[in-house]
N, C-alpha and C positions, 0 to 999 in steps of 0.2 A: 578424509575427503578434502579436496581443495575447494573451498567455497567460503564466502564471507557471511558471517552471522553477526550482525551488529546488535549491541545491547538494546533491548526493548525499553523505550521511554514513552512518555506521553504528556499531552497538554490540555488545558482548558477546564472550564467549569462544568458542573453536571446538574441535571434536573431529573434524571430517571435512573431506574435500576436496569443494569445490563444482564441479559440472560444468554447463556451459551446455547448454540443451536443443538448440540448433541446432548449435553448433560443437563441443559436448562438450569445450570447453577446461577445463583444471583450474586450480583455485586452491588454495593451501596456506596457510590462515590459521595464524598463530602461536598456539599454545594457551596459555591461562592456566593457572596452577597451581591456581586456585580451582575449586570443584566445582559452583556453581549451574548449573542446566540451561541449555544454549545453545538459545535459542528466538527467534532473529532471524526465522526463517520457520517457521510451523507450518502444514503443508500438509494440507488436506482432500482426500484422494485419492478417485478415483472408486470406486464399489462394484462393480468388475468385476475379474476376474483380470488383464486387460490393464492396467487402471488401477493395480493394486498393483505390477505388474512394472515400471512406468515410474518408480516412486519412486526407484530407484537412479540412473536417468539424471539426474534433476533435483536430487538430493541436497539436500533441505531439511534444516534442523537437526532438525526433528521432524515426524512424520506423525501425523495424527489419523484414527483409524478410527471412523466414526460409527455409532452404534446408537440415537441419540435420535429426534427427531421427523421426520427425513428418511427413516426406515425404518418401514414399516407393521408392525404386530404379527405378521401372518402371514408376513412376509418375514424376521423376525429370526433364526429358526433357521438358514436357509440363509446369511444374511449372516455370522452368527457362524462358521459352518463355513468360509466363504470366507476370512475374516480369519485364522482359526486355521491354515488350511493355508498361507497366505502367511507367517505368522510362523514356522511349522515349516520352511518351505522357504528361509528366510533372505533373503526379499525386502527386508527393511528393515535389513540389517546396516549398522552405522555411523550409524544414525538413531534418535533417541529415538522410541518408539512409545507413544502414548496412546490408550486406548479411551474415546471419549465415550459413556458409559453411558446407559441409559434413565434417566428422571427417578427420583429417590429415592422420590417419591410412588407410582410404579408398582412396588410392592414386589417382586412376583414376577419381573417382567422385569429389574429392577435386580439382584436376587440371582442370577438366571441369568447375567447379564453378568459379575458378579464371580466366580462359580463357574467359568465357562468359561475366563476369562483369567488368573486368579491363578496364578502360578508358571509362566507360559509364556515368560517373558523380556521382557515388556513393561516400559516405564519406569513406567507408572502409569495412573490413571484420570482422565478429565476429567469432573467432576461438573457437570451443567447445572442452571440455574435454582435455585441455592442461595440461600435467603433468610434463613437464620438458622444459628447455630452448632449447634443441635440436629440439623439435617439432616446436618451433617458428622460429628458424633459417632455418629449412627446408622449412617452409611456406614462409619465406622472400625470399629465393632463387628462389622459383617458381614464386612469384608475380613480383620480380625484372626482371625476364626473359621476362615476358609479358609487363611490363612497358617499357623496352628497345626496344622490338620489335615494340611497338606502338608509340615510340618517346615521351614518357611521362617522366616527371621529377621524379627522384628518391624519394621514400617515399611519392608519391602523394596519396597513399591509406593508411589509418590508420588501425591499428589492435586494436580490443577490445578483451580482453582475458577472457574466461569463466573458472573460477576456480570452479570445482564442484565435486572433488573426494578427499578422504583422502590422496592419494599420492600427489596430487597437493598442499595440505595444507602445506606439509613440504618443498615445493620448490617455494612457491609463490613469494618470493622476488627475487629469482634468475630468475624466469620466467619474471617478470615485468621489470627487468633491462637488458633483453637480446636483446632488439631492440628499436631503436628510433621511430619506427612506432607505438609502443604501446601508446595509449592515454588514455585508460580506462580499468578497470577491473570489471567484473561482478561476484558477489557471487552467484553461482548456488546452491540454497538451496535444491531443490527437489532431484537432483541426489545424493548430499552429504548425506542427511538423509537416502536415500535408501541404499547406500553402507555402511554407518556407523551404520545402524540399530539404529538410534536415532530419537527423534522427535524434533520439532522446539522450544520446551520449555526446552530442556535439557542443562546441562553445556557443553556437547560436542559440540552442535550446537553454543552456545554462544562463545566458544573458537574459533570455525571455522570462524564465521563472524567477530570477533574482529581481528583475525590474518590477514584476507584479507584487512580490513580497514586500519590497521597499515602499511601493506606492500604498499598499495596504497599511503599513505601519505609519506612514506619513499622514494618512487620512483617518487613522484609528478604526480600521475595518478588520474583520476577521478574514484571514487568508486561508483558502482551501486549495489543495493541490488536486490536479486532474487524475484520470483513471490510470490504473496499472492493468493493462489488458491481458497479461499472461495469468490466467485465472488460477492455475494450479501452482504457480511459482510463489509460494508463501514466504520463502526466505528472501527472494528479490523484492517482494512487496514490503516486507518488514524493513528491509535495508533501505529502500527508497523513502519510506515513511520517516525513518530516523534521519536520513539525509535532509529531507524537506523540513523536518522539525528544527534541525540546526540552522536552516536557512530562514526560519521565522514563520513557517506555516503552522496553522492551528488545527488542521484536519485534512481529510482526503475524501475523494469520491470512492465509494465502495460498490463493487459489482456483485459480490457474493457474501453469504453469511460469514464465512471464515475471514474475509477481508474486514468485515465489521468488527469482529473480535480483536483482530490484530491492530486495527486502527485505534480502537478505544484504548487498547493497552499502551501503544506507542505514544499517543498524544495525551496521556495522563501524566501526573506528577510521578517521576521516578524516585527511587530511594536516594540516589546520589544527589538529585536536585533538592529533595527535601532536606537532606543532611546539610548541604552547602548553604541553603537559604537560612536555615535555623542558626547555623554557626555565625553567619554574617550579621543577622539581625540581633543576636545576643550582645554584640559589641556596642557599647554605649558611646564611645568617643567617635569623632568624625574620621580620624585616620587611625587604623589599627592593623593587626595581622591575625590570620587564622592559620591553623595547621592541624590536619586530620590525624597525623601520626608522626613519630620521630623520623620515619623513613621518607617523608614527603617534605618538599620545600615549603617554607612559609609563603603565604600569599598576602600581599598588602590589600587592605580593605579601606575604601573611601566612599564618599557619597554616591558615585555611580554604581558601585557594587550593591549598596543598600537599596538603591532605587530598583535595580534589576531584581534583587531578592524579593522585594515587596510586590513587584509586578508579577513575578512567577507565582508566589503564594496566593495572590488575590485572583488569579485567573486560571489556575490549574487545579485539577481534582486528583485525589488519590484513588487508586483502584487495585483490587486484588489480582493475583496472578491468574492467568488463564490455564485451566486444567489441560494438560497436553493432549488428552484424548479428544478434546472438543475441536482441535484443528487437525486431527489425524485423518489421513485418507482412508479409502476403503481397504479392508484386509484382502490379502490374496485369496484366490479360490481356485478350484480345479479348472475353471474356465479362463483363468488369466488374472492379471492384476488390474484393478480399477476398470475391468471389463474392456480394456483397450489392448491388452497384450495376450497373445495365444502361445501355448507351448510350441516350441520349435521355430517361432518367428524370430528372425534376426533383425534387430532394431539399431539403426545407425544413430550416433550421437548428434545432437543439434549444433555442434561446434567443431571447428578445426583450429589447431594452433601451430604457430611457427616456433620451433625450438631454437632459442638463442643461448649464448654463453651465460647470460644472466640467470637462466633457469638452473643450470648446474652450479653456478657460484652461490646462489641463494640457498639451494638445497644443502650443499656441503658445508656451508657456514652455519647452518641451523641444526645439524645432527652430527653426532659422533660418527666418524668415518675412519676406516683403516686404509683408505686409498692415499696414495701420495698426493700432496698438494699440486705437484706438477709432474706429469709424466708425458714426455713428448709423444710416445707411441699411442697412448689412450686419452690424450688431452681432449679430443673432440667427443668422446663417448659420454653419454648421459648415464648416471648411476642406475643400477638395476632397480633399486627400491623406488626411485622416482618414476621410472618407466612403468613399474607395476601400479603405482599410485595413479598415474595418468590413465592407465587402462580402465581402472574402476571409476575414478572420479568423474571423467567426462561422459560416462555412459549412463549413470544411474542416479543423478542428483535428485530428481523429483521422487523416484521410488525410495531412495534411502531416507528421505525425509519422513516417509510413512512407516518405515521399518521399526519393529520393536527392538530387535537385537541383531547385530552383525556377528555371525557365528564363525567366521574365518574363511581362509583361502586354502586351496590345495592344487596340486599339479601345475605349479607356476613354471612356465618354460619360456625362455627368451630365444627366439629363432635367429635373430640377427641384431647387431648393435643399433642403438638409437643415437644418432649423431646430431651435434649442433648443425643447424641448417635444414634439418628435416622438417617436413610439415606433416603432422600426424592427426589422426582422428580415431575415435573408438567406436566399437559396436558390441552388442551383447545379445545373448539368446537365452530364453527361459527353457531349461531342460526338463524340470519336473516341479510339481507342486504337491505337497502332502499336507492335508489339513486334518486337525483333530481338536477336540475340546479338552481344555485343561481341567484341573481339579476345581478351578473357580468358575467353571461353565463358560469360559470365554473361548471363542474360536481362535485357534492359532494355525498359522500356515508356515511351513518351512519350504523355502524356494531354493532350488539349485540352478545356478546360471553359469554360462561360459562367457568370458570377456576377451576381446581382442584389441590390440593397439596396432593400427595399420599406418604405413607411411605413404608418401606422395606417389609411390610407384605401385600402390595397392599390394604391397608385401606385408605379411604379418610380422610384426616386430616382437610382440610378446603375447602370450596366451595364458589365461588362468581360469580356475573354477572358483565360484564364490557361493557361500551358503548364508541365507538370510532368513530370519524369523519375522513374520508380519502378524 
């Protein structure tokens, strides 16, 4: 399958044990002696009692109780009461709790949020749509009033700042340096892309999240990346987490239990990071070299490398591997896969690609081929094996992630050539599902499916049958 699976890494310190949703396996991260908040996974929980009670099972580093735009004004009193009861009943023990308050511009609702939750044991408030330092100072004045009234220590509630508009982009460093309460900043990608009319693969978006990360490092705040809204795209989520980690982010907003598991894994200390930092710190002289093996180049080590190694080890935790079944999707059944697909239903792929010469060149330079390097007659033809790979890869990426074993292909037939310049898409159909219990009492399902690759003229280019065990 053609898809990108980046190596899972991870960041930050720990103060709780993570439990898997499915297996409930425990992890015991090694705690750092430092105190910045652990925010590898910041979980938006459901606004129901059952949703609040599930937080303990999933054990995110922090939970966000939302009172902003996802809650209508007439619902806010009952939702505040729901959250308050959950806090009093100890549903979030061992987890940092943040209230995402109403917007500061909605003065009466914002004040009511602060009044209700100040002194209840929460970690702090997540301030949405902050665009200037004056808004932070106004919020600080309000919360200080209630802290004083209730005999609480000054700055006993932290602020997490949500940067999510183009206006905030130009003020982000001023905002983050405006108050000692601010411990973290969250890059709100959804609202930014809506206002900036860009997508999350654009240079505009790249500039935005880079600026937020740099401002966080300049002001010594924890940086958290925004949501990944494709809830079943675990590979994409893991890939984006790894990318944002390399950009300096310390965690991510999580919308599902599976995203919590992957986020905690990615943002913890990886084996390669641990090995590199230990090698660097073992060197006693100021300038030295390290080399992992004779097959690798020597790396010069100086004071900046040692500083980076110290920072990594002091702020990141180790964590065990996630059992694969804890992020596996639902098994196939006679009613369909994941309850979304039915037998006989033809499902189009979510993407279409334009075939260029580079596809053919890359393929033929990567695999042994008996084809001539240059054949004037067939130079525009895409190799059969590449066409077959496209037929499968573009149509079942999510389902393949849940599969136990790919059992093979049969009846592969190419109806017409696939040429450079063609625009192709894929589709597939579930033909049959046979389920039975194995000797280990685990339910297995064998799925037969038919796959097609179709060109811009709606002509079938290639057809094959595939067998998969779930």
